[in-house]
Structure formats: C-alpha cells, structure tokens
C-alpha positions as CSV (number, residue, x, y, z in Angstrom):
1,M,125.4,39.4,128.6
2,I,127.3,41.1,125.7
3,R,123.8,41.1,123.6
4,K,122.1,42.7,126.5
5,F,124.6,45.4,126.8
6,I,124.3,46.4,122.9
7,W,120.5,46.5,123.3
8,I,121.0,48.9,126.4
9,V,123.3,51.2,124.3
10,L,120.9,51.2,121.3
11,I,117.9,52.1,123.4
12,T,119.9,54.9,125.1
13,F,121.1,56.3,121.7
14,F,117.6,56.5,120.3
15,T,116.1,58.0,123.5
16,L,118.8,60.7,123.3
17,T,118.2,61.4,119.7
18,A,114.5,61.7,120.2
19,C,115.0,64.2,123.1
20,Q,117.3,66.4,120.9
21,A,114.8,66.5,118.1
22,E,112.1,67.6,120.5
23,N,114.3,70.3,122.1
24,S,115.8,71.6,118.8
25,P,114.4,75.0,117.9
26,S,111.8,75.3,114.8
27,T,113.5,76.4,111.7
28,E,110.0,77.2,110.0
29,T,109.6,81.0,108.8
30,P,106.5,82.6,110.5
31,T,103.8,83.4,108.0
32,L,103.5,87.1,107.1
33,G,99.9,88.3,107.2
34,I,99.2,91.1,104.5
35,I,96.7,93.7,104.7
36,N,95.6,95.4,101.5
37,L,94.8,99.0,102.5
38,Q,93.3,101.8,100.4
39,V,93.7,105.4,101.6
40,T,92.0,108.6,100.3
41,L,93.9,111.6,99.1
42,G,92.8,113.5,102.3
43,S,93.9,110.8,104.6
44,T,97.5,110.2,103.4
45,H,99.1,111.8,106.5
46,W,97.9,108.8,108.5
47,M,100.2,106.6,106.5
48,D,103.0,107.5,109.1
49,K,100.8,106.0,111.9
50,V,100.1,102.8,109.7
51,A,103.8,102.4,109.3
52,Q,104.5,102.8,113.1
53,C,101.7,100.3,114.0
54,S,102.7,97.8,111.4
55,N,106.3,97.9,112.6
56,Q,105.1,97.2,116.2
57,I,102.9,94.1,115.1
58,P,105.0,90.9,114.5
59,N,104.6,89.2,111.0
60,L,102.3,92.0,109.5
61,G,103.0,93.6,106.1
62,V,100.6,96.4,104.7
63,Y,100.2,97.0,101.1
64,R,99.0,100.5,100.5
65,Q,97.2,102.3,97.6
66,I,96.3,106.0,97.7
67,L,93.2,106.5,95.5
68,P,90.4,109.1,95.0
69,V,87.0,108.5,96.9
70,N,85.2,107.2,93.9
71,E,87.9,104.5,93.2
72,L,87.8,103.0,96.7
73,D,86.7,99.2,96.3
74,L,86.4,96.8,99.4
75,S,86.2,93.8,96.9
76,T,90.0,94.5,96.3
77,S,91.1,95.6,99.8
78,D,90.8,94.5,103.5
79,L,90.7,97.9,104.8
80,I,89.8,101.6,103.7
81,L,90.9,104.8,105.4
82,R,88.8,107.8,104.8
83,L,87.3,111.0,106.2
84,G,83.7,111.9,106.8
85,E,80.5,110.1,107.9
86,R,79.6,106.5,107.6
87,Q,77.6,105.6,104.3
88,E,74.8,103.2,104.0
89,T,76.9,100.9,101.8
90,D,79.8,100.7,104.5
91,P,79.6,97.2,105.8
92,Y,81.6,97.6,109.0
93,V,83.1,100.9,110.3
94,T,85.6,101.7,113.2
95,V,86.1,105.4,114.2
96,L,89.9,106.0,114.5
97,G,89.9,109.6,115.4
98,T,88.8,113.0,114.4
99,E,90.2,115.8,112.0
100,E,89.0,119.3,111.4
101,I,88.5,121.5,108.3
102,V,89.6,124.9,109.1
103,L,89.8,128.3,107.1
104,V,93.3,129.8,106.5
105,A,94.0,133.3,105.3
106,G,96.6,135.5,103.9
107,Q,98.5,138.1,105.9
108,D,96.5,141.1,104.8
109,V,93.0,139.6,105.7
110,L,91.9,141.9,108.4
111,V,89.5,139.7,110.2
112,D,90.1,136.9,112.6
113,A,86.7,135.0,112.2
114,L,84.0,134.7,109.7
115,S,80.4,133.4,110.3
116,L,79.3,130.3,108.5
117,E,77.0,132.3,106.5
118,T,79.9,134.4,105.1
119,V,81.9,131.4,104.3
120,H,79.0,130.0,102.3
121,A,78.6,133.3,100.6
122,I,82.4,133.6,99.7
123,F,82.7,130.1,98.2
124,T,79.4,130.3,96.2
125,S,80.3,133.8,94.8
126,M,77.6,135.8,96.7
127,I,80.5,137.8,98.2
128,T,83.5,138.5,96.0
129,Q,85.2,141.4,97.8
130,W,86.5,142.0,101.3
131,D,84.5,145.2,101.7
132,Q,81.4,143.2,101.2
133,V,82.1,140.8,104.1
134,P,80.0,141.7,107.2
135,E,82.7,141.0,109.6
136,T,85.1,143.7,108.2
137,Q,84.9,147.0,109.9
138,E,84.2,150.2,108.0
139,G,87.4,151.5,106.4
140,S,89.4,148.2,107.3
141,F,90.0,147.8,103.6
142,E,91.1,150.5,101.1
143,G,89.4,150.4,97.9
144,T,87.7,147.0,96.6
145,Q,90.0,144.2,97.5
146,K,89.0,141.1,95.6
147,I,88.9,137.8,97.6
148,T,91.1,135.0,96.2
149,T,89.8,131.7,97.0
150,L,92.2,128.8,97.3
151,S,91.1,125.2,97.0
152,Y,92.0,121.5,96.7
153,P,91.0,120.3,93.1
154,S,87.2,119.3,92.5
155,G,88.1,115.6,92.6
156,H,89.9,115.8,96.1
157,E,88.2,114.5,99.1
158,L,88.5,117.8,101.1
159,Y,86.8,119.7,98.2
160,H,83.7,117.5,98.8
161,L,83.8,117.6,102.5
162,L,84.1,121.6,102.4
163,E,80.7,121.4,100.4
164,T,78.9,119.1,102.7
165,S,80.2,120.4,106.0
166,L,80.7,124.3,105.6
167,L,78.6,125.1,102.6
168,N,75.4,123.0,103.6
169,G,75.8,120.9,100.5
170,K,76.0,123.6,98.1
171,S,78.6,123.5,95.2
172,I,81.6,125.8,95.1
173,T,81.0,128.2,92.3
174,T,83.6,130.9,92.7
175,N,86.8,130.9,90.7
176,L,89.5,129.0,92.3
177,V,93.2,129.0,92.6
178,V,94.0,125.4,93.0
179,F,96.6,123.7,95.2
180,S,97.3,120.0,96.2
181,T,99.9,120.3,99.0
182,G,100.4,122.2,102.1
183,E,103.6,123.5,100.8
184,T,101.8,125.0,97.7
185,L,99.0,126.5,100.0
186,E,101.6,128.3,102.0
187,T,103.2,129.6,98.8
188,L,99.8,130.9,97.4
189,L,99.0,132.5,100.7
190,N,102.1,134.5,100.5
191,E,101.5,135.4,96.8
192,H,97.9,136.3,97.5
193,P,97.9,138.2,100.8
194,F,94.0,138.8,100.6
195,A,93.3,135.0,99.9
196,I,91.2,132.5,101.9
197,G,91.5,128.8,101.6
198,Y,91.1,125.6,103.7
199,A,92.9,122.7,105.0
200,L,93.0,120.0,107.7
201,K,93.9,121.7,110.9
202,S,96.4,119.0,111.7
203,Q,98.1,119.7,108.3
204,V,98.1,123.6,108.3
205,P,101.8,124.7,107.7
206,E,103.4,126.3,110.7
207,G,103.0,130.2,110.7
208,V,99.8,130.1,108.5
209,R,96.9,132.1,109.9
210,I,93.8,130.1,110.9
211,L,90.5,131.9,110.8
212,N,87.8,131.0,113.4
213,I,84.4,130.0,112.1
214,T,81.4,131.5,114.3
215,S,78.6,129.1,114.4
216,D,76.0,127.2,116.7
217,N,78.2,124.2,116.0
218,P,81.7,124.7,117.9
219,Q,83.4,122.6,115.2
220,P,81.6,122.9,112.1
221,G,84.3,121.4,110.0
222,L,84.8,118.1,112.4
223,Q,85.5,115.1,110.3
224,Y,85.5,111.5,111.5
225,V,88.6,109.3,110.5
226,L,87.1,106.0,109.5
227,A,88.4,102.5,109.0
228,I,86.0,100.5,106.8
229,T,86.2,96.7,106.6
230,P,84.1,94.0,104.7
231,Q,83.4,92.4,108.1
232,E,84.2,92.8,111.9
233,P,87.9,92.9,112.1
234,T,89.8,90.0,113.6
235,G,93.5,88.9,114.0
236,L,96.1,91.2,112.7
237,L,93.7,93.5,111.2
238,R,92.1,94.2,114.7
239,E,95.6,94.6,116.2
240,L,96.3,97.3,113.6
241,L,93.2,99.2,114.1
242,L,93.6,99.2,117.9
243,C,96.9,100.5,117.6
244,L,95.8,103.3,115.2
245,Q,93.1,104.3,117.6
246,N,95.7,104.8,120.3
247,A,98.5,106.3,118.0
248,P,99.6,109.8,119.0
C-alpha cells in the first residue's frame, strides 16, 4: 500500500513538472531581420519615412547608405531607393510614389511662368539675360539683368534628372552657382534676386517662389520614386515597401 502511494506521488510530481515546462513562456530572443538599403542623394528625405515604417514593423532593422547613382549596387544591398524611370538592368521595381522637379526664382524675377523651351534655352546658354526671355514684358527689366542659374553639382541625381526631363536630354552648359541643400538654395536666392534654380517640390523651402512651367505635359518634371530589389520582395522587405507606399 505504501509502495503504491509513493508511485502515485511520483507520477503526479512529474506530470505537474511537465505541465509547468509546457506553459512557461519562451525566453528565446526573436531574430532581427536586417535590410541593407542604399539611397540616392535626391531621395534622402525618404529616410524619415523609412525610419517610421521600420519602427512599426517588429523585429526589423534597416542599415542605410547614401550613395551617388553610379555607386548603387544590388549585389551588396537588398533594396535601392532612387528617382526616375525604370532601367533595363533593374531586376524588380516597385513604385512608392512620385516627386516633381520645379523651378524656383529670386524675388526680382518678374515672371510667374516659363515655357519648357525657355527653360531649355536658359540652362543651355542660348539665353543669358532676362530681357531676352520671351515671357518678359517689354520694359519689365531695366537694363540688362544677367540670369544667375543655380544648380546641384554635376554628380547629383537631380542634376541628371533636370537634363533628362526638362532639357530633352541636352547637357547643362551655362555657368552655375552650385548648392547641395535646401538651406543653401534659399540663401543663394536671397543673394541673387535675379536667379533661377530647381529643386524637388516637396523640398522647396517655405517662402521660396516656384515658377510654373508651360508645356503640353502638365507635370514635365514628374519623377517616380522607385524601390529596386534583386527579386520580388517577400517577408519583412515586402512589409516595408507596403508601409512606404502608404506613408504620408
């Protein structure tokens, strides 16, 4: 009888121990998924959206590099963000949204709009003074006011996109005053009141004048924001891209 009682106690003990082991919470640390992201100079403002989305997705980390377009490399990254059109060499492309290249002007520029032909003529040195601009009314400018052209440096993504989208593939040939940031652009426009430049509409500093571009195309400077991946995105990468497509 005593032996039978001991066996019952032992069986009960091991049963309870097994149940506790099954019900105890796991102490394993979730695996962190890392996405290697390369971003162009013209797309760096999208980093805020990337940070917001990565914070919303559990167990996701994003390693970011900002590179010139000619240094982007899918063999060393999982995702590339850039502006423009899809290239034949892009394996898989997801459109995240759109941006627009617009013209900006100094406070003494006495026009509100320029034709695409005039923009082309200014940035290729065919027109160098404001009194030569067809859109200016006779007597609008006293004397010969030189047009100061402001631009990103030649290696910048937006420099190239200006040539392809607004200059019909022609090279910029005018003498340029170069800037790299929105703050510098704003400063230069204040220093050169007869200047003209360009920027992404979403990044134009508050208070800076935007000139309309008259063209058969209502948005001649429209640019796609592209996410380029080695293959169709899945898992955490797909979650990130879906989040970016819906980010404000």
